[in-house]
LUMDREN-388197 format. One line per 2 residues: number of its first residue (from 0); their letters; for each residue x, y, z of C-alpha. Coordinates in steps of 0.5 Angstrom, whole numbers, plus 2048, in hexadecimal, padded with zeros to 3 digits. Each point is the difference from the previous one (the first is absolute). Example, Ala and Ser with C-alpha at 12.3 -4.5 7.8 and 13.67 -1.06 7.14 Angstrom:
BEGIN
0	AS	819 7F7 810 ~ 802 807 7FE;
***
This chain:
BEGIN
0	MT	8BB 882 863 ~ 803 805 804;
2	NP	805 805 7FD ~ 808 7FE 801;
4	PF	803 804 805 ~ 804 807 7FE;
6	LN	807 7FF 7FE ~ 805 806 801;
8	RR	805 7FF 7FA ~ 806 804 804;
10	TV	7FF 7FC 806 ~ 800 7F9 7FC;
12	LK	807 802 7FD ~ 803 803 806;
14	TG	7FE 7FC 806 ~ 7FC 7FA 7FE;
16	LA	7FA 802 805 ~ 7FB 7FF 7FA;
18	CA	7F9 7FF 7FF ~ 7FE 803 807;
20	TV	7F8 800 801 ~ 7FF 807 803;
22	TM	7FA 804 800 ~ 801 808 7FE;
24	SM	7FC 802 807 ~ 803 7FC 806;
26	PA	7FC 7FE 806 ~ 801 804 806;
28	VA	804 7FC 805 ~ 803 802 807;
30	KT	807 801 7FE ~ 803 7FC 806;
32	YG	803 7F9 800 ~ 7FD 7FB 805;
34	LA	806 7FC 800 ~ 800 7FA 804;
36	PK	807 7FD 802 ~ 7FF 7F8 802;
38	QI	806 7FC 804 ~ 800 7FA 7FC;
40	DA	807 7FD 803 ~ 805 802 805;
42	GV	802 807 7FF ~ 7FC 800 7F9;
44	WL	7FB 805 7FE ~ 7FB 800 7FA;
46	IE	7FC 805 7FD ~ 7FC 7FD 7FB;
48	GA	7FE 803 7F9 ~ 7FA 800 7FD;
50	KD	7FF 7FB 7FA ~ 7FE 805 7FB;
52	SF	803 805 7FB ~ 802 807 802;
54	AP	7F9 804 801 ~ 7FE 806 804;
56	SN	7FC 7FB 804 ~ 806 7FD 803;
58	GG	805 806 7FF ~ 805 7FB 7FD;
60	AI	801 7FC 806 ~ 801 7FA 7FC;
62	CN	806 7FC 802 ~ 803 7FD 806;
64	IV	804 804 805 ~ 805 7FC 805;
66	LL	803 803 806 ~ 805 7FB 804;
68	ET	802 802 807 ~ 807 801 802;
70	TD	804 804 806 ~ 801 806 7FB;
72	GA	7F9 801 7FE ~ 7FC 7FC 7FA;
74	IV	803 7FE 7FA ~ 7FA 802 7FB;
76	VD	7FF 7FC 7FA ~ 7FD 804 7FB;
78	TG	7FC 807 801 ~ 7FA 800 7FC;
80	ST	7FD 805 7FB ~ 7FF 807 802;
82	AK	804 804 805 ~ 7FA 800 805;
84	MG	800 7F9 800 ~ 808 800 802;
86	AS	7FE 805 805 ~ 7FB 7FB 803;
88	IR	805 7FA 800 ~ 805 804 803;
90	AF	7FC 803 806 ~ 7FF 7F8 802;
92	AD	807 7FF 7FF ~ 802 806 805;
94	EQ	7FA 7FF 805 ~ 800 7F8 800;
96	LG	807 7FE 7FE ~ 805 805 802;
98	GV	801 803 7FA ~ 803 7FE 7F9;
100	AM	807 7FD 7FF ~ 800 800 7F8;
102	TL	7FB 7FE 7FB ~ 801 7FB 7FA;
104	IT	7FC 801 7FA ~ 7FE 7F9 7FC;
106	HN	7FF 803 7F9 ~ 7FF 806 7FC;
108	HP	7F8 800 7FF ~ 7FE 806 804;
110	DH	7FB 7FD 804 ~ 806 7FD 804;
112	WF	804 807 801 ~ 7FC 806 7FF;
114	GN	800 801 807 ~ 807 801 801;
116	LA	800 807 801 ~ 7FE 7FE 808;
118	FK	806 7FC 800 ~ 805 805 7FD;
120	DR	804 801 807 ~ 802 7F9 800;
122	PI	804 7FB 7FB ~ 7FB 7FE 7FA;
124	LS	803 7FA 7FD ~ 7FF 7FC 7F9;
126	LP	803 7FC 7FB ~ 804 804 7FB;
128	AC	7FC 7FF 7FA ~ 7F9 801 805;
130	AA	803 807 801 ~ 802 802 7F9;
132	QC	7F9 7FE 7FE ~ 7FD 804 805;
134	DR	804 806 7FE ~ 7FE 7FF 7F9;
136	NA	7F9 7FF 801 ~ 7FE 805 806;
138	EG	7FD 805 7FB ~ 7FC 7FB 7FC;
140	YS	7FD 7FD 807 ~ 7FF 806 803;
142	EA	7FC 803 7FA ~ 7FC 7F9 800;
144	LY	7FE 800 807 ~ 7FE 807 801;
146	HI	7FB 7FF 7FA ~ 7FD 7F9 804;
148	LG	801 802 807 ~ 7FF 808 800;
150	SW	800 803 807 ~ 803 7FA 803;
152	MS	807 802 7FD ~ 800 807 803;
154	GT	807 801 802 ~ 803 7FA 7FD;
156	TP	807 801 7FD ~ 804 7FA 7FE;
158	VI	806 7FE 804 ~ 805 7FB 7FC;
160	PQ	803 7FB 804 ~ 807 803 802;
162	GT	804 7FA 802 ~ 800 7F9 7FC;
164	LE	800 7F9 803 ~ 803 7F9 7FE;
166	GG	7FE 7F9 801 ~ 802 7FD 807;
168	DI	7FF 801 807 ~ 800 807 804;
170	TI	7FF 801 807 ~ 7FC 806 803;
172	GG	7FF 802 807 ~ 801 7F8 802;
174	RR	7FB 7FE 7FA ~ 804 7FC 7FB;
176	LT	7FC 800 7F9 ~ 802 7FC 7FA;
178	LV	7FF 804 7F9 ~ 7FF 7FC 7FA;
180	PM	801 804 7F9 ~ 7FB 7FD 7FB;
182	SG	7FC 803 7FA ~ 7FA 7FE 7FB;
184	HS	7FB 804 803 ~ 804 806 7FF;
186	DA	808 800 7FE ~ 802 801 807;
188	DL	7FB 7FC 805 ~ 803 800 808;
190	VI	7FE 7FA 804 ~ 801 800 807;
192	ID	800 7FA 805 ~ 800 802 808;
194	PA	804 7F9 802 ~ 7FD 802 808;
196	TG	7F9 7FE 7FE ~ 801 7FD 7F9;
198	VL	7FB 805 7FD ~ 802 801 7F8;
200	IA	7FE 807 7FE ~ 7FF 7FF 7F8;
202	GD	7FE 807 7FD ~ 7FC 7FF 7FA;
204	LL	803 7FA 7FE ~ 7FA 7FD 803;
206	FL	7F9 802 800 ~ 7FA 7FC 804;
208	DR	7F9 801 7FE ~ 802 806 7FC;
210	AA	802 800 7F9 ~ 807 801 7FE;
212	TF	802 806 7FD ~ 805 800 7F9;
214	PD	802 807 7FF ~ 808 7FE 800;
216	AD	7FF 7F9 800 ~ 804 7FA 7FD;
218	VP	7FC 7FA 801 ~ 805 7FB 7FF;
220	TW	805 803 804 ~ 7FA 801 805;
222	LD	7FF 7F9 800 ~ 807 7FE 801;
224	AL	800 805 806 ~ 7FA 7FC 803;
226	DQ	804 7FA 800 ~ 805 803 804;
228	LQ	7FB 802 805 ~ 7FE 7F9 800;
230	GL	807 7FE 802 ~ 801 805 806;
232	NF	7FF 7FE 807 ~ 7FA 804 803;
234	EG	7FA 7FF 805 ~ 7FB 806 7FE;
236	VV	7FF 804 7FA ~ 7FF 807 7FF;
238	PG	7FE 801 7F8 ~ 800 807 7FD;
240	HG	7F8 800 800 ~ 7FC 7FB 804;
242	AF	800 7FD 807 ~ 806 7FE 804;
244	HR	7FF 7F8 800 ~ 804 7FA 802;
246	SS	800 7FC 7FA ~ 802 800 7F9;
248	AA	7F9 803 7FD ~ 803 806 7FD;
250	LV	805 7FC 7FD ~ 7FB 7FC 7FD;
252	QT	7FB 805 7FE ~ 805 805 7FD;
254	RN	803 7FA 7FC ~ 7F9 7FE 7FD;
256	YL	7FE 807 7FF ~ 807 802 7FC;
258	VA	800 7F9 7FC ~ 7F8 801 7FE;
260	TD	800 808 7FE ~ 807 7FF 7FC;
262	AR	7FD 7FA 7FC ~ 7F9 804 7FF;
264	LR	804 806 7FD ~ 805 7FC 7FC;
266	LA	7FA 7FC 7FD ~ 7FC 807 7FF;
268	AE	806 803 7FC ~ 801 7FA 7FC;
270	LG	7F9 800 7FE ~ 801 807 7FD;
272	LS	7FB 803 805 ~ 801 808 802;
274	PM	802 802 807 ~ 7F8 802 801;
276	EA	7FE 7F9 7FE ~ 804 7FD 805;
278	MI	7FE 805 805 ~ 7F9 7FF 7FF;
280	AG	801 7F8 800 ~ 801 801 808;
282	PV	804 7FD 805 ~ 802 7F8 800;
284	PG	7FA 7FC 802 ~ 801 7FF 808;
286	TE	804 807 801 ~ 7FA 805 7FF;
288	TL	7FF 800 807 ~ 807 802 802;
290	GA	801 807 803 ~ 801 805 7FB;
292	NP	7FD 7FC 7FA ~ 7FE 801 7FB;
294	EE	803 807 800 ~ 807 7FD 802;
296	YR	7FF 7FB 7FA ~ 7FF 806 7FB;
298	RS	806 803 803 ~ 804 7FA 7FE;
300	VV	7FE 800 7F9 ~ 801 807 7FF;
302	QS	807 800 804 ~ 803 7F9 7FC;
304	WT	7FC 800 7FA ~ 806 802 7FB;
306	GY	804 7FB 803 ~ 7FB 7FA 7FE;
308	EQ	7FF 803 7F9 ~ 807 801 7FE;
310	KA	801 7F8 802 ~ 7FA 7FE 7FD;
312	LP	801 804 7F9 ~ 807 802 800;
314	LV	802 806 7FB ~ 803 7FE 7F9;
316	HP	806 804 7FF ~ 802 801 7F9;
318	L	806 7FD 7FD;
***
């Protein structure tokens, strides 16, 4: 039996980026991002992230980045985990897409916005609650990522979104987008629909072939959001993590993972198991081969155990 991953209590409490598996001596890697933007539809470009957890081997390039062409330059959706990654995305936009019109941030987790420094000369917008969470957690996120990614984080300074968005349609450089505020994965999840192509940019409400993350999850609310997504009109899906696809695969897989993992943790708490025992049990059978598992399952236990335990064993208050 292998030892459980190192737990940084301060990181758990401040950021929810807990239970990361990190070796004390990081392997030598070339500190460049081999980003490979791919056009997935008319004027829609995807930089697909690795289906892994944060690690020196991937430099934190684990979430999907979308760029939408407009006559005013690209609309960039999320900016990655480091200043260096953001700079690579910006270079592609400047060289191939006529620059940057604005940046939209889907939610507050750092793999989606810690590259903002490269875009600070243009508007960076998010839902109001997302901006507040970014501001509140920036220091803790930065500490956690420097611990995990080391020199990949060189020069990275968190830049909080400066403007806020609401739901509805916006038009930038002749391209109309429909913005749909939701929640569940976080308190403020921005969903973007490109009506011209029917592409749905779901952020981390959807995962495909990668274990879903739970740092701020409200599972019932998340499941309600999946119902809402199912009812939207779309022809292709960009999940927060996983490949672009033209089916309901990410919706089905994300729902199944949430339901199964929620049931596993609820039962473990009701049986009076410790969080370590729940971690040792491992992911739900059938999900252990998803990207980032079993690390992500272990993280989910740490991040959400208190809530499950309190529901299973409510405190008895004296009269």
